[in-house]
N, C-alpha and C positions, 0 to 999 in steps of 0.2 A: 504494500500500500504506500502511496506517496505522502504519508503523513505519520507523525509519531503520536500514538494515542495511549502509550503506556502510562502517561502521567495521570490518566483518569482512573487508574485502579483496574482490578480484574473485571472481566465481562460478567454480566448477570445471565444465568441460564435458568430455565424452568422446565421440568419434565412435563410430558404430555398429560399425565394423570394429575388429578387435583390432590395435592398433599394435604394432610391434616393441618399442617401449619398454615397453609393458604386458606383453608376453611376458617380457621381461627382468625386470620387477618381480616377476612371479609366480614365475619361476625362482629369483630371489633369496630370496623368502619361503620357497620349498620347501627351498632349501639351508640357510637359517638355522633352519628348523623341524627339519630333520634334525640339525643341530648341537646344537640345544637338547635333542633327544631323547637324543643320545649323551651329553651332559653329565649330563642328568637320570638316566640309567641308572646313573651312579656315585654318585648321592645315596642313600647306604645307609640313613640314618635314616628316610627317607620316599620311597621310589623314585617318581619322576615318570614317567608314560608319555608325557605331552604328546601325547595322541592326538587326531586329528580323526576325524570320521565319514567314511564312504566318500563319494567325490565323486558329484555328480549327473550324469546324462546331460544334454547340452545341450538335448535335446528336453523334458526335465522342467522346466528353467528357462524355456524358451519357453512351455510350457503354463501355468506359473504366471503369467507376464507377461500372457498373453492373458486368463486368467480374471479377473485383478484390474485389468486395464487400466493396467498400469504398465510402464515400461521401467527395469530395474534398472541401476545404474552398472556400466560394463563391467569395472572392476577387481574388483568384488564378484562378478560373474558368473564371471569367470575363476577366482577363488578357489573358488567352489562346484564348478566342473566339473573343476578340475585339482588342488586340494588337499583340500577336504573340505566336507561339508554341515554346518558348525558343529563344535563341539568345543572344544578348548583355545583360549584367546584372552585378550585384555587385560582381562577382567572377572572378577568373583569366581566366577561360575558359568559352565558351558560356553556357548559361543555357540549361539544358537538354530538349529535346523534351519530351512531356508527355509519349510517347511510351518507353522512356528509364528511366523514373523516378523511376521505381520499379526494376531496375536492381539488386540492392542489398537490397531492403527493403521488409518487411513483414507488409503491412499496417494494417492487421487485428489484429496484436499483440498489446498489450498495450505499450505505450511509457513511459519509466521510466527514467526521467532526473536524472542523477547521479552527476552532477557537475563536475568541472574540475579535481578533484583528484580521479577519479573513479578507476584509476589503481595505485597501490602502486609503481609500477616501473617507473612511469612517471617522466621525467626529470623536474627539477624545472624551467628551462628556458621555456620549453614547457607550463607548467602550467601558468607561468607569461604572456606569449604571449596570451594564450587562455583567461585569465581573462581580458586582455585589449580589447578583442572583445565583451565583454558582454555589453548589452544595458542599464544596470542601476546598481546601487550599490547593489541592492538585488541579482541580478544574480551573482555578483562578490563575494558575501559572502558565496555562496553555495560551500561546499567542501565535499559532501557525498562520501562514498566509496561503492563499491558493497556489498550489504547485502547477508548474507548467504542464505536467502530464495528467492533470485532472481532465475528465471529459469536457468537451466544449460546451455541452448542454447541462453541465453539472448544476445541481440545485441543493441548497441546504435541506430541503424537504425530501430528498431522495431517501428511500428506505424507511420511511416513517408514515404513520397516520397522524392526522392533525387532531389533537385533543380539544383545542379551542384557541381563541384569540383574545389578546388584550387590546387589539386595535393598533393602528399606526404601523402595521407590518410586523408586529411582535406576536409570535405564535408559540404555543406549547406543543411539542411533538413527542410522540411515543415511538421509539425506534423498534422496527419489526424485522429488520434485516441486518446482517453482519454480526460481529461479536459483541456489539453494543446493544443487542436486542434486549428489550425490556426497560431500558433507561428512559428517563424523561429529560428532554433538552428544550432550551428556550432559544428560539431563532428570531433574528431580526435582520434588517438589511445590512447590519454591521457585523454579523457573525453569529456564533452559537456558543452557549455554555451548557454544561449539564446541570440540572437543578435537582435531580434525584436519581438514585440507583434503581428505583422501581416505581410503578404506578401507585401501588399501595402506600409506599413510604411518602410519595409526593402528596397524595390525597390526605393521608392521616396527619401529616405535619400541618396542612392547612386547617383541618378540623380542630386540632389541638390549639392552634393560634386563634381561631375564631371563637372557640368556647371560652378561652381565657379572656379574650378581648371583650366579649359580650358580658361575661360575668363581672368584669371590672366596670364596664359601663353601667350595668344594672345597679351597681352599688354607688355610682357617682351621684353628686349633688344635682347635676343637670337632669339625670334621669328621674331622681326623686321629684323634682319640679314637674317634669313631664307627666310622671305617673299621677301626681296629685291633681294636675289639671285634667287629665283624662278621667280620673275618678269623679271629679266634680261634674264633668259633662255627662257622665253615665249615671249620675245620681247616687254614687257610692260615697256618701259624705263621711262615713266613719273611716273608710280606707283612705280617703283624701286627707282627713285630719291627721291620721297616723303618718302618712308620707310627708305632709307639710311640717309636722312637729319634728320628725327626724331630720328633715332638711335644715330647719332652724337650729336644732341642737348641734348639728355638725358645723354650721356657720359660726355659732358662738364658740365652739371649741377652737376653730381656726383663728377667729378674731373676736375677742370678748366684747368689743364695742361695735360689732357688725350692725350696720343699718341696711339690711337687705329688704328692700321694699316689695319685690315680687313675692317673696315668701310670706310677708305680712298679708298680702292680698289673698294668697292661696289659703292661709289660715282663716282669714275672714270669710271666704267663700264656703269653706268646709264647715265652720261653726254656724254660719247662717243656714246652711242646708240642714244641719243637725237640729237647729231650732225650728225648722219647718218654714223659714222665711225665704221662699223661692224667689220672690220679687227682689230681695236684696242680693241673692245669688246672681240673678240675671244682670242687675246693674253693675255689680262688681266684675262679672265676667266680661261685660262689654268694655268696662274701663281697662281691664287687664289687657284686652286685645289692643286697645288704642295706646295705652301707656302703662306698662307693668310697674313703673316706678312712681305712680301717681301720689302715694302718701308722702313721698319725698318732697313734693312741692310745698306741702304744709310745713314740714320740718325746715325746709330752706327759708320759707317766709319768716318763721319764728327766729331762726338763726340771724337772718339779715336785720330783723327788728332789734334784737338785742345788741348786735354789733353797732348798728346806727345809734342806738341809745347811748352806748358807751362813748362813741365818737363825739356826739353832741354834748355829753356831760363834760368830757375833757376840755372841749373848746370853751364851754361856759365857765369852767373853773379858771382857765387861762385868762379869759377876759376879766373875770372878777378879781384875779390876783390873790385869792385866798383859798386855802386847801383844807377846810375843816369839814366835819360831818354836817354841821349846820348849813354850810354852803352847798354841799351835795344834795341835801334834802330839798332846799329851796330850788336848786336848778332842776332837779328831777320833777318837781311839781309842775314847773313851766313846760318842760319837755313833754311830759306825758299828757298834759291837758291841752297843749297847743300844737307843738311841732309834730308829734308822732301819734296823735289820737286816731287819725284815719288809718294809718299803717298798722297800728296795733289792732284795731277792730278787724281789718282785713286778714291779718295773720291768724288771729284767734278764730275767725269765721272759717278759714280754710281748715284749721284743725277740727273744728266742730263738724265740718262736712265729712272728713275722713272718719271721725269717731261715730258718726251716724250710721255708717256702713260697716266699720270695723271697730266695734266698741273697745276691744282689747288690743288695739294696735300699739305694740310696745314702743316703737320708735317715736310715735307722736306723743304718747303718754310721757315718755322720758323727757322729750324736749319741752313739753308743757310743765313738767316738774321743775326743770331748770329755769323756765320763765317765771314760775311762781316764786322761786328764790329771788330772782332779780327784782320782782315787784314786792318783796318782803312778805310773802304769804306762804310760810312753811306748811301750814295746815292744808292749803290748796295743793301744794306739792305732794303731800302724803296721800291726798284723795286720788290723785292721778296714779300714783305708784301702787295703790291698792288694786288697780286693774292690770298691773304689770305682773305677769306670772312666770316670766322666763328666769332661768338660773343665771342671772346676769350680775356680775360683780358691781358694775357701774350703777345699776338700779339700787343695790343694797347700800352703796356709798351715798347715794342721794337720800335714801331713807334715813341713814345715820345722820346726815347733815340736817335734815328736817327735824328729827327728834332733838338734836342738840340745840337747834335754834329755838325750839319750844321749851328748852330747859329740862329735858328728860335725858340725862346723861346715860343712865343705865340702858335705856332702850337704844340710844345711839351706839353705845359700845357693843351691844348685842348684834345690831345690824352690821356693824363694822366687822365683827367676827365672822358673820356669814359671808360677807363680801370677800374677806381674806381666805376663807376656806375654798371659795370658787376661783380665786386668783391669788395664790400664795405669794407673799413677798411684794405685793403691789405697793410701790413706794408712795404713790399719791394718797392712797387710803391710809397708809401708816402715818403719813404726815397729818392727814385730816384728823386723826385721833388726838393729836396734840391740840389742834384747834378746838376740838370738842371740850377738852379739859379747860382750855383758856376761856372759852365761851361760858363755861359753867363754874367759874370761880377758882380755878387752880392753875394760874399762869406759871408757877414754878415747874409743875409737872409738864406743862405744855412746852416750856423752854427746853427742857431736857429732851423731849421727843423730837422737837424741831432741830436741835443740835445734832442728834443722831441722823436725821434725814439729810442734813447738810453734809455730814461726814460721808454718807453713802452716795449722795448725788450733789456735788458742789454747784452744779449748774441749774438746779431746780429752783426757780425764782420764788415760787410760793413758799418754800421752806424758809427762805431768808425773810420774806414778808411776815410770815406767821411768827417766826422767832422774834422779829423786831417788835411786833404787837405785844407778844407775851412779856418781853423785857420792859416795854414802856409801862405796862400795867404793874410790873414789879418795881417801878421807880428807878430804872437804870437807863436814863435817856441817851447817854453817849453810846452805849452798846446797841440800844434800840435803833438809833439813827444809822449806825454802821451797817446793821443788817438790812434796814430798809434801803439804804443807798445801794447796797449790793444787788438787791432785788430790782431796783430801777435800772441799774447798769445791765442787768440780764434781760431787760425789755419789759418789766412789769409795768402796767399802766398806773400812772400817778393817781388817777381818780379812785382806784381800789384802796390805796393807802388813805386817801382823804375820807373814804366812806366808812372806815373802821370805827366802831363805837368804843368808848372806854379809854381812848388815848387823847382826850381833849387837852390835858396838860402838855403833852408832847407837841400837839398841833399848835399850841399858842407860843411855843418857844421860838426865838429868832433863828436858832440853828435849823429847825425843821422848815421854817418858811424859806430860809435861804436855800436849803437843799431842794425844795419843791420848785423854786423859781429857776434853778439851774437848767432844768430841761427846757 
């Protein structure tokens, strides 16, 4: 032969009789194909049938072999007569029927494996792609070119039947002639590589890959969302709720502060269905199709309102030239009553619209709780958090802050413990515990906690702010000013310092006023 094919390993041969090992191989393929179909039936976004065509009668295969003077590899024959005449398989399009397998082939001609560089004009990227399809290192090492003594009418498809195509001139071939008989090769306009030593191995490797792929996808968050949506459409609201809750649980595991609005809408649809409120299900479903992040618009409106409120307060204090809590209260009365009244009404109305359809929307409830703090309404914050049922450390931190503001230190510390059990070592909540002690009459304990926070995270501006406030209440103004100055250097807003209660003596000092005017 005018080529070297020893690099491909020993040739595969198969006796005429059906070996017990072959029967086991085909049984295993059938079992895995059934498993793939079962998994595929759960793929709701695009159900896969994974169907094969009806099997052929052995006599039909024998007639084909007589007509074309070819003996097909025994594992392929058993596939045809026991599993199916083509259909689903390892290529982009369905496997060919046997009747189409010789559409481009000449099985009686010798098969001459040329390797991936058979054509000098082949693009290097095509060659690299083809090499990646090879089934072992030996196949990848072959790089023969067409020899001068190859037949003039030679074709890569000689000595093969065509299993099917991936399109663009790339076909999978089963060798039926020469010592390479039984192997599967991938042929393109730029050469060939072997992809498997046998049809069974080729097909089984694909089944294994597909089963693993679909199992992983079925466990993915995207599929949970798809499944919840499909269950809602089918009226299976209990199943939809289970899928949506699992989706949300995983999101919180990945990101404890996750604001995933599509999952909130899915939870809302499922709970509305369980409550028998099909009108609410229909409205939410329509909104989900148009914008599955719709609740986020209300959250963003509240966020923008609070940010704008802080900006206007800072400007008012700069104009006034004084930075005391009394100045803050006076400025906020004007801002809330005049400058931001319409914006506030619109933001809260947007939240009310969401909660009318999704009463337990966690992200909206959380943002409303934050807003209640900004408007000095800790009881209102707790009312919103009562409707928040997720295992979220941030929610428990907000509950702790609310109880502390209401003078209930024990409840605040208990909520903080729950938050830290959900998010161990969370530095923000650990530092907040110091603020709870400070807020409830123990600034010395607070100063110690904030000092530990600063040691662990020197760039955390809130720890410097909080320690400065605690030290001011302890009557240690120089140390307090040093801490507050550091917080401001780290980007802490000056209005937050001015808004602190209980440090009036510090705020009246010339050193404080000078520091606040430096910015």
